[in-house]
DOLOFI-858406 format. One record per residue (C-alpha): residue number from 1; residue in three letters; x, y negated, z negated. Coordinates in Angstrom, 2 decimals. Last residue first. Layout:
<sites>
<site seq="NUM" type="Ala" c1="X" c2="Y" c3="Z"/>
...
</sites>
This chain:
<sites>
<site seq="335" type="Gly" c1="-23.02" c2="-19.24" c3="-56.22"/>
<site seq="334" type="Thr" c1="-25.13" c2="-16.08" c3="-56.08"/>
<site seq="333" type="Val" c1="-26.29" c2="-16.00" c3="-59.68"/>
<site seq="332" type="Phe" c1="-26.45" c2="-19.76" c3="-60.14"/>
<site seq="331" type="Arg" c1="-28.25" c2="-20.47" c3="-56.89"/>
<site seq="330" type="Gln" c1="-30.77" c2="-17.69" c3="-57.49"/>
<site seq="329" type="Val" c1="-31.42" c2="-18.79" c3="-61.08"/>
<site seq="328" type="Glu" c1="-32.03" c2="-22.35" c3="-59.91"/>
<site seq="327" type="Asp" c1="-34.50" c2="-21.10" c3="-57.27"/>
<site seq="326" type="Ile" c1="-36.23" c2="-18.85" c3="-59.84"/>
<site seq="325" type="Trp" c1="-37.13" c2="-21.68" c3="-62.22"/>
<site seq="324" type="Phe" c1="-40.66" c2="-23.05" c3="-61.67"/>
<site seq="323" type="Thr" c1="-41.86" c2="-20.30" c3="-59.30"/>
<site seq="322" type="Pro" c1="-40.79" c2="-17.83" c3="-61.96"/>
<site seq="321" type="Gln" c1="-43.93" c2="-18.36" c3="-64.04"/>
<site seq="320" type="Leu" c1="-43.62" c2="-15.75" c3="-66.81"/>
<site seq="319" type="Leu" c1="-40.95" c2="-17.75" c3="-68.65"/>
<site seq="318" type="Thr" c1="-43.40" c2="-20.63" c3="-68.33"/>
<site seq="317" type="Gly" c1="-45.08" c2="-18.94" c3="-71.29"/>
<site seq="316" type="His" c1="-42.94" c2="-20.96" c3="-73.68"/>
<site seq="315" type="Gly" c1="-44.90" c2="-23.98" c3="-72.50"/>
<site seq="314" type="Lys" c1="-47.44" c2="-22.98" c3="-69.87"/>
<site seq="313" type="Thr" c1="-46.60" c2="-24.95" c3="-66.72"/>
<site seq="312" type="Glu" c1="-49.51" c2="-25.82" c3="-64.41"/>
<site seq="311" type="Thr" c1="-50.73" c2="-29.11" c3="-65.92"/>
<site seq="310" type="Thr" c1="-47.12" c2="-30.20" c3="-65.90"/>
<site seq="309" type="Gly" c1="-44.08" c2="-29.98" c3="-68.17"/>
<site seq="308" type="Pro" c1="-40.73" c2="-30.64" c3="-66.58"/>
<site seq="307" type="Val" c1="-38.23" c2="-27.75" c3="-66.37"/>
<site seq="306" type="Leu" c1="-35.11" c2="-28.80" c3="-68.28"/>
<site seq="305" type="Met" c1="-31.85" c2="-27.57" c3="-66.77"/>
<site seq="304" type="Phe" c1="-28.64" c2="-27.54" c3="-68.82"/>
<site seq="303" type="Arg" c1="-25.23" c2="-26.90" c3="-67.29"/>
<site seq="302" type="Ala" c1="-22.27" c2="-25.27" c3="-69.01"/>
<site seq="301" type="Asn" c1="-18.61" c2="-25.00" c3="-68.03"/>
<site seq="300" type="Asp" c1="-16.45" c2="-26.02" c3="-70.97"/>
<site seq="299" type="Met" c1="-18.99" c2="-25.73" c3="-73.79"/>
<site seq="298" type="Arg" c1="-19.27" c2="-28.09" c3="-76.77"/>
<site seq="297" type="Ala" c1="-20.65" c2="-30.95" c3="-74.66"/>
<site seq="296" type="Val" c1="-23.47" c2="-28.64" c3="-73.52"/>
<site seq="295" type="Ala" c1="-24.61" c2="-28.31" c3="-77.15"/>
<site seq="294" type="Lys" c1="-24.73" c2="-32.06" c3="-77.80"/>
<site seq="293" type="Asp" c1="-26.56" c2="-32.68" c3="-74.53"/>
<site seq="292" type="Ala" c1="-29.12" c2="-29.96" c3="-75.28"/>
<site seq="291" type="Ile" c1="-29.97" c2="-30.67" c3="-78.92"/>
<site seq="290" type="Asp" c1="-32.28" c2="-33.69" c3="-78.81"/>
<site seq="289" type="Leu" c1="-34.82" c2="-32.03" c3="-81.14"/>
<site seq="288" type="Ser" c1="-37.51" c2="-33.80" c3="-79.11"/>
<site seq="287" type="Val" c1="-37.09" c2="-31.21" c3="-76.33"/>
<site seq="286" type="Pro" c1="-39.07" c2="-28.75" c3="-78.42"/>
<site seq="285" type="Asn" c1="-37.89" c2="-25.11" c3="-78.39"/>
<site seq="284" type="Leu" c1="-40.85" c2="-23.24" c3="-79.85"/>
<site seq="283" type="Leu" c1="-43.27" c2="-25.93" c3="-78.62"/>
<site seq="282" type="Asp" c1="-42.17" c2="-25.44" c3="-75.01"/>
<site seq="281" type="Asp" c1="-43.54" c2="-28.38" c3="-72.98"/>
<site seq="280" type="Ala" c1="-40.18" c2="-29.55" c3="-71.60"/>
<site seq="279" type="Phe" c1="-39.10" c2="-26.02" c3="-70.66"/>
<site seq="278" type="Asn" c1="-35.58" c2="-24.67" c3="-71.14"/>
<site seq="277" type="Ile" c1="-32.92" c2="-23.32" c3="-68.78"/>
<site seq="276" type="Trp" c1="-29.26" c2="-22.85" c3="-69.71"/>
<site seq="275" type="Leu" c1="-26.80" c2="-22.07" c3="-66.95"/>
<site seq="274" type="Leu" c1="-23.39" c2="-20.93" c3="-68.24"/>
<site seq="273" type="Pro" c1="-20.14" c2="-20.67" c3="-66.32"/>
<site seq="272" type="Ala" c1="-17.51" c2="-18.79" c3="-68.36"/>
<site seq="271" type="Lys" c1="-15.47" c2="-20.60" c3="-71.03"/>
<site seq="270" type="Ile" c1="-17.66" c2="-20.02" c3="-74.08"/>
<site seq="269" type="Arg" c1="-15.44" c2="-20.17" c3="-77.17"/>
<site seq="268" type="Gly" c1="-16.47" c2="-23.78" c3="-77.82"/>
<site seq="267" type="Leu" c1="-20.02" c2="-22.57" c3="-78.54"/>
<site seq="266" type="Gly" c1="-18.83" c2="-20.77" c3="-81.67"/>
<site seq="265" type="Asp" c1="-19.94" c2="-23.32" c3="-84.26"/>
<site seq="264" type="Trp" c1="-23.47" c2="-23.39" c3="-82.83"/>
<site seq="263" type="Pro" c1="-24.03" c2="-19.62" c3="-82.60"/>
<site seq="262" type="Asn" c1="-26.60" c2="-19.60" c3="-85.44"/>
<site seq="261" type="Tyr" c1="-28.84" c2="-16.55" c3="-85.91"/>
<site seq="260" type="Asn" c1="-29.21" c2="-15.69" c3="-89.60"/>
<site seq="259" type="Arg" c1="-33.02" c2="-15.28" c3="-89.79"/>
<site seq="258" type="Ser" c1="-33.55" c2="-14.35" c3="-86.14"/>
<site seq="257" type="Ala" c1="-34.37" c2="-10.71" c3="-86.94"/>
<site seq="256" type="Asp" c1="-37.33" c2="-11.92" c3="-89.04"/>
<site seq="255" type="Thr" c1="-39.91" c2="-11.78" c3="-86.23"/>
<site seq="254" type="Gln" c1="-38.87" c2="-8.36" c3="-84.99"/>
<site seq="253" type="Tyr" c1="-38.79" c2="-6.97" c3="-88.54"/>
<site seq="252" type="Ile" c1="-42.27" c2="-8.24" c3="-89.38"/>
<site seq="251" type="Ala" c1="-43.70" c2="-7.12" c3="-86.03"/>
<site seq="250" type="Asp" c1="-42.25" c2="-3.63" c3="-86.44"/>
<site seq="249" type="Asn" c1="-43.92" c2="-3.43" c3="-89.86"/>
<site seq="248" type="Ala" c1="-47.26" c2="-4.45" c3="-88.35"/>
<site seq="247" type="Asp" c1="-47.12" c2="-2.06" c3="-85.39"/>
<site seq="246" type="Arg" c1="-48.12" c2="-3.49" c3="-82.03"/>
<site seq="245" type="Gly" c1="-50.97" c2="-1.39" c3="-80.64"/>
<site seq="244" type="Ser" c1="-51.71" c2="-3.81" c3="-77.80"/>
<site seq="243" type="Gly" c1="-55.40" c2="-3.92" c3="-78.69"/>
<site seq="242" type="Leu" c1="-54.89" c2="-6.59" c3="-81.32"/>
<site seq="241" type="Ser" c1="-53.21" c2="-8.86" c3="-78.77"/>
<site seq="240" type="Leu" c1="-55.65" c2="-8.15" c3="-75.95"/>
<site seq="239" type="Ala" c1="-58.64" c2="-8.70" c3="-78.22"/>
<site seq="238" type="Met" c1="-57.05" c2="-11.91" c3="-79.49"/>
<site seq="237" type="Ala" c1="-56.60" c2="-13.22" c3="-75.95"/>
<site seq="236" type="Glu" c1="-60.25" c2="-12.53" c3="-75.12"/>
<site seq="235" type="Glu" c1="-61.44" c2="-14.07" c3="-78.38"/>
<site seq="234" type="Ile" c1="-59.31" c2="-17.18" c3="-77.90"/>
<site seq="233" type="Met" c1="-60.30" c2="-17.60" c3="-74.25"/>
<site seq="232" type="Arg" c1="-64.00" c2="-17.43" c3="-75.12"/>
<site seq="231" type="Asp" c1="-63.55" c2="-20.10" c3="-77.81"/>
<site seq="230" type="Thr" c1="-61.69" c2="-22.36" c3="-75.39"/>
<site seq="229" type="Ala" c1="-64.38" c2="-22.05" c3="-72.72"/>
<site seq="228" type="Ala" c1="-67.09" c2="-22.82" c3="-75.26"/>
<site seq="227" type="Arg" c1="-65.27" c2="-25.84" c3="-76.65"/>
<site seq="226" type="Thr" c1="-64.76" c2="-27.29" c3="-73.20"/>
<site seq="225" type="Pro" c1="-61.74" c2="-28.16" c3="-71.06"/>
<site seq="224" type="Tyr" c1="-60.16" c2="-24.69" c3="-71.02"/>
<site seq="223" type="Ala" c1="-57.56" c2="-24.73" c3="-68.20"/>
<site seq="222" type="Asn" c1="-56.97" c2="-28.48" c3="-68.43"/>
<site seq="221" type="His" c1="-56.65" c2="-28.54" c3="-72.21"/>
<site seq="220" type="Leu" c1="-54.56" c2="-25.37" c3="-72.19"/>
<site seq="219" type="Asn" c1="-52.13" c2="-26.75" c3="-69.60"/>
<site seq="218" type="Leu" c1="-51.68" c2="-30.03" c3="-71.46"/>
<site seq="217" type="Pro" c1="-51.32" c2="-28.40" c3="-74.88"/>
<site seq="216" type="Ser" c1="-48.75" c2="-25.87" c3="-73.58"/>
<site seq="215" type="Gly" c1="-48.79" c2="-22.34" c3="-74.94"/>
<site seq="214" type="Phe" c1="-46.56" c2="-20.22" c3="-77.20"/>
<site seq="213" type="Met" c1="-46.98" c2="-22.01" c3="-80.53"/>
<site seq="212" type="Leu" c1="-50.75" c2="-21.92" c3="-81.05"/>
<site seq="211" type="Met" c1="-51.00" c2="-18.30" c3="-79.88"/>
<site seq="210" type="Gln" c1="-48.16" c2="-17.36" c3="-82.23"/>
<site seq="209" type="Ile" c1="-50.04" c2="-18.63" c3="-85.24"/>
<site seq="208" type="Ser" c1="-53.23" c2="-16.88" c3="-84.15"/>
<site seq="207" type="Ala" c1="-51.36" c2="-13.63" c3="-83.52"/>
<site seq="206" type="Ala" c1="-50.11" c2="-13.67" c3="-87.11"/>
<site seq="205" type="Ala" c1="-53.64" c2="-14.28" c3="-88.41"/>
<site seq="204" type="Arg" c1="-54.93" c2="-11.39" c3="-86.28"/>
<site seq="203" type="Leu" c1="-52.12" c2="-9.13" c3="-87.48"/>
<site seq="202" type="Gly" c1="-52.98" c2="-9.92" c3="-91.08"/>
<site seq="201" type="Ser" c1="-56.65" c2="-9.14" c3="-90.54"/>
<site seq="200" type="Leu" c1="-55.74" c2="-6.03" c3="-88.55"/>
<site seq="199" type="Pro" c1="-53.73" c2="-4.43" c3="-91.36"/>
<site seq="198" type="Pro" c1="-53.46" c2="-1.08" c3="-89.54"/>
<site seq="197" type="Thr" c1="-55.06" c2="1.75" c3="-91.58"/>
<site seq="196" type="Thr" c1="-52.73" c2="4.17" c3="-93.37"/>
<site seq="195" type="Tyr" c1="-50.55" c2="1.39" c3="-94.70"/>
<site seq="194" type="Asn" c1="-47.25" c2="1.87" c3="-96.51"/>
<site seq="193" type="Gly" c1="-45.70" c2="-1.45" c3="-95.47"/>
<site seq="192" type="Asp" c1="-46.00" c2="-3.05" c3="-98.89"/>
<site seq="191" type="Asn" c1="-49.74" c2="-2.17" c3="-98.88"/>
<site seq="190" type="Trp" c1="-50.49" c2="-3.78" c3="-95.48"/>
<site seq="189" type="Leu" c1="-54.18" c2="-3.14" c3="-96.12"/>
<site seq="188" type="Pro" c1="-54.21" c2="-5.96" c3="-98.67"/>
<site seq="187" type="Asp" c1="-53.36" c2="-8.45" c3="-95.87"/>
<site seq="186" type="Ala" c1="-50.94" c2="-11.00" c3="-97.32"/>
<site seq="185" type="Lys" c1="-47.94" c2="-9.18" c3="-95.81"/>
<site seq="184" type="Ile" c1="-49.20" c2="-9.77" c3="-92.28"/>
<site seq="183" type="Ala" c1="-49.82" c2="-13.48" c3="-92.85"/>
<site seq="182" type="Asp" c1="-46.48" c2="-13.87" c3="-94.64"/>
<site seq="181" type="Ile" c1="-44.58" c2="-12.57" c3="-91.61"/>
<site seq="180" type="Thr" c1="-46.37" c2="-14.94" c3="-89.21"/>
<site seq="179" type="Leu" c1="-45.99" c2="-17.86" c3="-91.63"/>
<site seq="178" type="Lys" c1="-42.27" c2="-17.09" c3="-91.87"/>
<site seq="177" type="Arg" c1="-41.90" c2="-17.10" c3="-88.08"/>
<site seq="176" type="Gln" c1="-44.02" c2="-20.21" c3="-87.56"/>
<site seq="175" type="Met" c1="-42.05" c2="-22.05" c3="-90.24"/>
<site seq="174" type="Arg" c1="-38.68" c2="-20.93" c3="-88.86"/>
<site seq="173" type="Asn" c1="-39.49" c2="-22.55" c3="-85.52"/>
<site seq="172" type="Gln" c1="-40.96" c2="-25.65" c3="-87.17"/>
<site seq="171" type="Gly" c1="-37.85" c2="-26.37" c3="-89.22"/>
<site seq="170" type="Ala" c1="-35.09" c2="-23.79" c3="-88.98"/>
<site seq="169" type="Ile" c1="-33.73" c2="-21.10" c3="-86.68"/>
<site seq="168" type="Glu" c1="-30.04" c2="-22.01" c3="-86.62"/>
<site seq="167" type="Ile" c1="-28.86" c2="-23.44" c3="-83.32"/>
<site seq="166" type="Pro" c1="-28.07" c2="-22.24" c3="-79.80"/>
<site seq="165" type="Tyr" c1="-31.58" c2="-23.09" c3="-78.52"/>
<site seq="164" type="Ala" c1="-33.78" c2="-20.80" c3="-76.44"/>
<site seq="163" type="Ala" c1="-36.16" c2="-20.72" c3="-73.48"/>
<site seq="162" type="Met" c1="-33.63" c2="-19.22" c3="-71.06"/>
<site seq="161" type="Pro" c1="-30.02" c2="-18.11" c3="-71.51"/>
<site seq="160" type="Leu" c1="-27.94" c2="-17.46" c3="-68.37"/>
<site seq="159" type="Phe" c1="-24.33" c2="-16.37" c3="-68.88"/>
<site seq="158" type="Lys" c1="-21.68" c2="-15.81" c3="-66.19"/>
<site seq="157" type="Asp" c1="-18.61" c2="-13.64" c3="-65.53"/>
<site seq="156" type="Ala" c1="-19.56" c2="-11.45" c3="-68.48"/>
<site seq="155" type="Met" c1="-17.78" c2="-9.66" c3="-71.34"/>
<site seq="154" type="Asp" c1="-15.11" c2="-12.33" c3="-71.76"/>
<site seq="153" type="Pro" c1="-17.10" c2="-14.46" c3="-74.22"/>
<site seq="152" type="His" c1="-17.82" c2="-11.50" c3="-76.54"/>
<site seq="151" type="Thr" c1="-18.95" c2="-13.10" c3="-79.82"/>
<site seq="150" type="Val" c1="-19.83" c2="-16.57" c3="-78.50"/>
<site seq="149" type="Ala" c1="-21.37" c2="-15.53" c3="-75.18"/>
<site seq="148" type="Trp" c1="-23.10" c2="-12.45" c3="-76.58"/>
<site seq="147" type="Glu" c1="-24.84" c2="-14.53" c3="-79.27"/>
<site seq="146" type="Phe" c1="-25.84" c2="-17.12" c3="-76.62"/>
<site seq="145" type="Thr" c1="-27.32" c2="-14.28" c3="-74.56"/>
<site seq="144" type="Met" c1="-28.97" c2="-12.92" c3="-77.71"/>
<site seq="143" type="Met" c1="-30.67" c2="-16.31" c3="-78.10"/>
<site seq="142" type="Gly" c1="-31.89" c2="-16.11" c3="-74.52"/>
<site seq="141" type="Gly" c1="-33.09" c2="-12.55" c3="-75.12"/>
<site seq="140" type="Met" c1="-35.09" c2="-13.85" c3="-78.07"/>
<site seq="139" type="Ser" c1="-36.62" c2="-16.24" c3="-75.51"/>
<site seq="138" type="Met" c1="-35.44" c2="-14.89" c3="-72.15"/>
<site seq="137" type="Gly" c1="-32.03" c2="-13.39" c3="-71.47"/>
<site seq="136" type="Met" c1="-29.42" c2="-13.24" c3="-68.74"/>
<site seq="135" type="Ile" c1="-25.98" c2="-11.64" c3="-68.92"/>
<site seq="134" type="Ile" c1="-24.06" c2="-11.85" c3="-65.66"/>
<site seq="133" type="Arg" c1="-21.45" c2="-10.08" c3="-63.57"/>
<site seq="132" type="Leu" c1="-20.88" c2="-7.67" c3="-66.41"/>
<site seq="131" type="Lys" c1="-17.57" c2="-6.31" c3="-67.64"/>
<site seq="130" type="Lys" c1="-16.33" c2="-2.97" c3="-68.94"/>
<site seq="129" type="Val" c1="-19.36" c2="-0.93" c3="-67.87"/>
<site seq="128" type="Gly" c1="-18.83" c2="2.82" c3="-68.25"/>
<site seq="127" type="Leu" c1="-22.43" c2="3.55" c3="-69.23"/>
<site seq="126" type="His" c1="-21.31" c2="4.59" c3="-72.72"/>
<site seq="125" type="Ala" c1="-19.33" c2="1.36" c3="-73.01"/>
<site seq="124" type="Leu" c1="-22.45" c2="-0.56" c3="-72.03"/>
<site seq="123" type="Met" c1="-24.48" c2="1.21" c3="-74.73"/>
<site seq="122" type="Arg" c1="-21.80" c2="0.43" c3="-77.30"/>
<site seq="121" type="Arg" c1="-22.04" c2="-3.28" c3="-76.46"/>
<site seq="120" type="Gln" c1="-25.84" c2="-3.07" c3="-76.56"/>
<site seq="119" type="Ala" c1="-25.71" c2="-1.68" c3="-80.10"/>
<site seq="118" type="Glu" c1="-23.36" c2="-4.52" c3="-81.09"/>
<site seq="117" type="Val" c1="-25.62" c2="-7.13" c3="-79.51"/>
<site seq="116" type="Met" c1="-28.69" c2="-5.85" c3="-81.37"/>
<site seq="115" type="Asp" c1="-26.77" c2="-5.83" c3="-84.66"/>
<site seq="114" type="Ala" c1="-25.77" c2="-9.46" c3="-84.06"/>
<site seq="113" type="Tyr" c1="-29.42" c2="-10.29" c3="-83.39"/>
<site seq="112" type="Asp" c1="-30.47" c2="-9.01" c3="-86.81"/>
<site seq="111" type="Tyr" c1="-31.41" c2="-5.70" c3="-88.41"/>
<site seq="110" type="Ala" c1="-33.03" c2="-5.29" c3="-91.82"/>
<site seq="109" type="Pro" c1="-32.32" c2="-1.58" c3="-92.31"/>
<site seq="108" type="Phe" c1="-35.47" c2="0.60" c3="-92.12"/>
<site seq="107" type="Ala" c1="-36.94" c2="1.19" c3="-95.60"/>
<site seq="106" type="Met" c1="-39.89" c2="-1.01" c3="-94.64"/>
<site seq="105" type="Arg" c1="-41.18" c2="1.71" c3="-92.27"/>
<site seq="104" type="Leu" c1="-38.76" c2="4.63" c3="-92.23"/>
<site seq="103" type="Gly" c1="-40.92" c2="6.69" c3="-89.87"/>
<site seq="102" type="Asp" c1="-40.51" c2="5.64" c3="-86.23"/>
<site seq="101" type="Ser" c1="-42.53" c2="2.55" c3="-87.11"/>
<site seq="100" type="Pro" c1="-39.40" c2="0.88" c3="-88.51"/>
<site seq="99" type="Lys" c1="-37.61" c2="0.87" c3="-85.14"/>
<site seq="98" type="Ser" c1="-35.11" c2="2.93" c3="-83.12"/>
<site seq="97" type="Ser" c1="-35.10" c2="2.13" c3="-79.39"/>
<site seq="96" type="Arg" c1="-37.97" c2="3.14" c3="-77.10"/>
<site seq="95" type="Gly" c1="-39.53" c2="-0.31" c3="-77.05"/>
<site seq="94" type="His" c1="-38.30" c2="-2.62" c3="-79.80"/>
<site seq="93" type="Gly" c1="-36.68" c2="-2.48" c3="-83.23"/>
<site seq="92" type="Ile" c1="-33.16" c2="-2.50" c3="-81.81"/>
<site seq="91" type="Ala" c1="-33.30" c2="-4.13" c3="-78.38"/>
<site seq="90" type="Asp" c1="-34.63" c2="-2.15" c3="-75.42"/>
<site seq="89" type="Pro" c1="-31.93" c2="-2.51" c3="-72.78"/>
<site seq="88" type="Leu" c1="-32.44" c2="-3.53" c3="-69.14"/>
<site seq="87" type="Ile" c1="-29.35" c2="-2.78" c3="-67.04"/>
<site seq="86" type="Val" c1="-29.42" c2="-3.80" c3="-63.37"/>
<site seq="85" type="Tyr" c1="-26.74" c2="-2.37" c3="-61.08"/>
<site seq="84" type="Ser" c1="-26.89" c2="-5.00" c3="-58.37"/>
<site seq="83" type="His" c1="-26.65" c2="-4.76" c3="-54.56"/>
<site seq="82" type="Ala" c1="-29.70" c2="-2.79" c3="-53.43"/>
<site seq="81" type="Pro" c1="-31.03" c2="-3.43" c3="-56.92"/>
<site seq="80" type="Asp" c1="-31.80" c2="-7.05" c3="-55.91"/>
<site seq="79" type="Phe" c1="-30.85" c2="-9.07" c3="-58.97"/>
<site seq="78" type="Pro" c1="-31.07" c2="-12.62" c3="-57.62"/>
<site seq="77" type="Ala" c1="-33.80" c2="-11.71" c3="-55.09"/>
<site seq="76" type="Gly" c1="-32.91" c2="-10.81" c3="-51.48"/>
<site seq="75" type="Pro" c1="-35.03" c2="-7.66" c3="-51.57"/>
<site seq="74" type="Ser" c1="-37.25" c2="-7.74" c3="-54.69"/>
<site seq="73" type="Phe" c1="-35.68" c2="-7.63" c3="-58.15"/>
<site seq="72" type="Leu" c1="-35.95" c2="-11.03" c3="-59.87"/>
<site seq="71" type="Ala" c1="-38.95" c2="-12.72" c3="-58.27"/>
<site seq="70" type="Asp" c1="-40.71" c2="-9.40" c3="-57.65"/>
<site seq="69" type="Ser" c1="-40.44" c2="-8.30" c3="-61.28"/>
<site seq="68" type="Asn" c1="-41.04" c2="-11.77" c3="-62.68"/>
<site seq="67" type="Asp" c1="-44.48" c2="-12.05" c3="-61.08"/>
<site seq="66" type="Gly" c1="-46.03" c2="-9.36" c3="-63.25"/>
<site seq="65" type="Glu" c1="-44.27" c2="-6.40" c3="-64.84"/>
<site seq="64" type="Leu" c1="-40.81" c2="-4.87" c3="-64.51"/>
<site seq="63" type="Tyr" c1="-39.06" c2="-7.41" c3="-66.70"/>
<site seq="62" type="Arg" c1="-41.50" c2="-6.71" c3="-69.54"/>
<site seq="61" type="Ala" c1="-40.64" c2="-2.99" c3="-69.35"/>
<site seq="60" type="Ser" c1="-37.24" c2="-3.66" c3="-70.95"/>
<site seq="59" type="Ser" c1="-39.09" c2="-4.33" c3="-74.18"/>
<site seq="58" type="Gly" c1="-41.21" c2="-6.96" c3="-75.86"/>
<site seq="57" type="Gly" c1="-41.91" c2="-7.91" c3="-79.47"/>
<site seq="56" type="Thr" c1="-39.41" c2="-10.75" c3="-79.38"/>
<site seq="55" type="Gly" c1="-38.02" c2="-11.38" c3="-75.90"/>
<site seq="54" type="His" c1="-36.11" c2="-9.32" c3="-73.34"/>
<site seq="53" type="Leu" c1="-32.44" c2="-9.14" c3="-72.32"/>
<site seq="52" type="Leu" c1="-31.20" c2="-8.76" c3="-68.75"/>
<site seq="51" type="Met" c1="-27.83" c2="-7.11" c3="-68.05"/>
<site seq="50" type="Val" c1="-25.92" c2="-7.21" c3="-64.75"/>
<site seq="49" type="Ala" c1="-23.56" c2="-4.61" c3="-63.32"/>
<site seq="48" type="Asn" c1="-21.96" c2="-5.03" c3="-59.87"/>
<site seq="47" type="Asp" c1="-18.26" c2="-4.44" c3="-60.57"/>
<site seq="46" type="Ile" c1="-18.07" c2="-0.95" c3="-62.06"/>
<site seq="45" type="Glu" c1="-14.39" c2="-0.06" c3="-62.38"/>
<site seq="44" type="Gly" c1="-12.56" c2="2.47" c3="-60.17"/>
<site seq="43" type="Asp" c1="-9.59" c2="0.18" c3="-59.58"/>
<site seq="42" type="Ala" c1="-10.57" c2="-0.29" c3="-55.92"/>
<site seq="41" type="Asn" c1="-14.03" c2="-1.40" c3="-56.99"/>
<site seq="40" type="Arg" c1="-16.92" c2="0.74" c3="-58.20"/>
<site seq="39" type="Arg" c1="-20.61" c2="0.23" c3="-57.50"/>
<site seq="38" type="Pro" c1="-23.18" c2="1.25" c3="-60.10"/>
<site seq="37" type="Ala" c1="-26.66" c2="2.12" c3="-58.82"/>
<site seq="36" type="Gly" c1="-29.97" c2="0.29" c3="-58.58"/>
<site seq="35" type="Leu" c1="-32.34" c2="-0.28" c3="-61.47"/>
<site seq="34" type="Thr" c1="-31.60" c2="0.77" c3="-65.03"/>
<site seq="33" type="Thr" c1="-33.81" c2="1.24" c3="-68.10"/>
<site seq="32" type="Trp" c1="-32.52" c2="1.30" c3="-71.64"/>
<site seq="31" type="Ala" c1="-32.75" c2="2.94" c3="-75.04"/>
<site seq="30" type="Ile" c1="-30.63" c2="2.63" c3="-78.20"/>
<site seq="29" type="Thr" c1="-31.20" c2="5.33" c3="-80.81"/>
<site seq="28" type="Leu" c1="-29.69" c2="4.86" c3="-84.26"/>
<site seq="27" type="Glu" c1="-28.60" c2="7.91" c3="-86.22"/>
<site seq="26" type="Pro" c1="-27.09" c2="8.05" c3="-89.70"/>
<site seq="25" type="Leu" c1="-28.25" c2="4.48" c3="-90.42"/>
<site seq="24" type="Thr" c1="-25.78" c2="2.41" c3="-92.40"/>
<site seq="23" type="Arg" c1="-26.51" c2="-0.52" c3="-94.71"/>
<site seq="22" type="Gly" c1="-24.34" c2="-3.57" c3="-95.34"/>
<site seq="21" type="Val" c1="-26.77" c2="-6.25" c3="-94.15"/>
<site seq="20" type="His" c1="-24.67" c2="-6.49" c3="-90.96"/>
<site seq="19" type="Phe" c1="-25.79" c2="-3.02" c3="-89.92"/>
<site seq="18" type="Ala" c1="-23.45" c2="-0.04" c3="-89.67"/>
<site seq="17" type="Phe" c1="-24.48" c2="2.69" c3="-87.20"/>
<site seq="16" type="Asn" c1="-23.56" c2="6.09" c3="-88.59"/>
<site seq="15" type="Glu" c1="-24.04" c2="7.84" c3="-85.24"/>
<site seq="14" type="Leu" c1="-25.24" c2="5.96" c3="-82.17"/>
<site seq="13" type="Val" c1="-27.76" c2="8.06" c3="-80.24"/>
<site seq="12" type="Leu" c1="-27.93" c2="7.00" c3="-76.58"/>
<site seq="11" type="Thr" c1="-31.02" c2="6.77" c3="-74.40"/>
<site seq="10" type="Gly" c1="-31.69" c2="6.54" c3="-70.68"/>
<site seq="9" type="Asn" c1="-34.37" c2="5.59" c3="-68.18"/>
<site seq="8" type="Gln" c1="-33.96" c2="5.42" c3="-64.40"/>
<site seq="7" type="Arg" c1="-35.52" c2="3.13" c3="-61.79"/>
<site seq="6" type="Ser" c1="-34.23" c2="3.43" c3="-58.20"/>
<site seq="5" type="Glu" c1="-37.74" c2="3.96" c3="-56.81"/>
<site seq="4" type="Thr" c1="-39.01" c2="0.94" c3="-58.74"/>
<site seq="3" type="Phe" c1="-36.60" c2="-1.34" c3="-56.87"/>
<site seq="2" type="Ser" c1="-38.19" c2="-0.37" c3="-53.57"/>
<site seq="1" type="Met" c1="-36.24" c2="1.84" c3="-51.15"/>
</sites>
């Protein structure tokens, strides 16, 4: 049986969900996809569950696409569904979970990463999972993994954040987020979120900012060594971005959900083994901040791996190049 044959989708409606901004939503839907099947130990408790968390603007489907799907879920892979019960939630504001574009638009509560973790905690309880073998996350999912580790340190045997820092979103990272939000809001068609025609000019400006931040200068220079080649790449990438159907209000909320993320003071609560993987050419999480050693020193059982930048790695996009990190993930998961 292939991992896709064991795939199942589910949803749960959480009644009167209280957000950290002080607002309550009468009904909040949290959605997920699972691979494999739960296995119960002698005490009747599920002992093979793992949870993988996606990035900003993505969904559980991102893990089932491209090279990552085979690297993570094929036979013998770290999360082979023949042995693991894989849980892939759609974070609040993403995928099939509740989000502004469902109808409330800018009246939707301003959720944050802590709200996402709380909804996931209730989802796991609904699924009968009391403890996970591992929580792994990429980008925003990496930050949520740190959030899980400091707020519920006993919920997993191991934690694996990737392409993230356990610090407040400030400086360049906050700049690109605020510029992205401001670009959408500056489009007259946005109309305070009450648009009838998508504000494509604002979305294009937002995509331009993100395009600059998500790649690697060395890789891009080698892949597109002429002005003409670069210009063609930009237009092709922009067409894909604008053709994705991403909703402008959803994009604003997704981008701003990091505004109060800051697990730094809680890192000492993490006792479980933690493998943290970042990329040397990632402009969103620049190595020049000199954060890793200081953060690892605050945790009892953490190890930091920095993937070197090369002409082949793609900055933040190295998340989609498992050949550069899957061996370390395999050793950590099975060790």
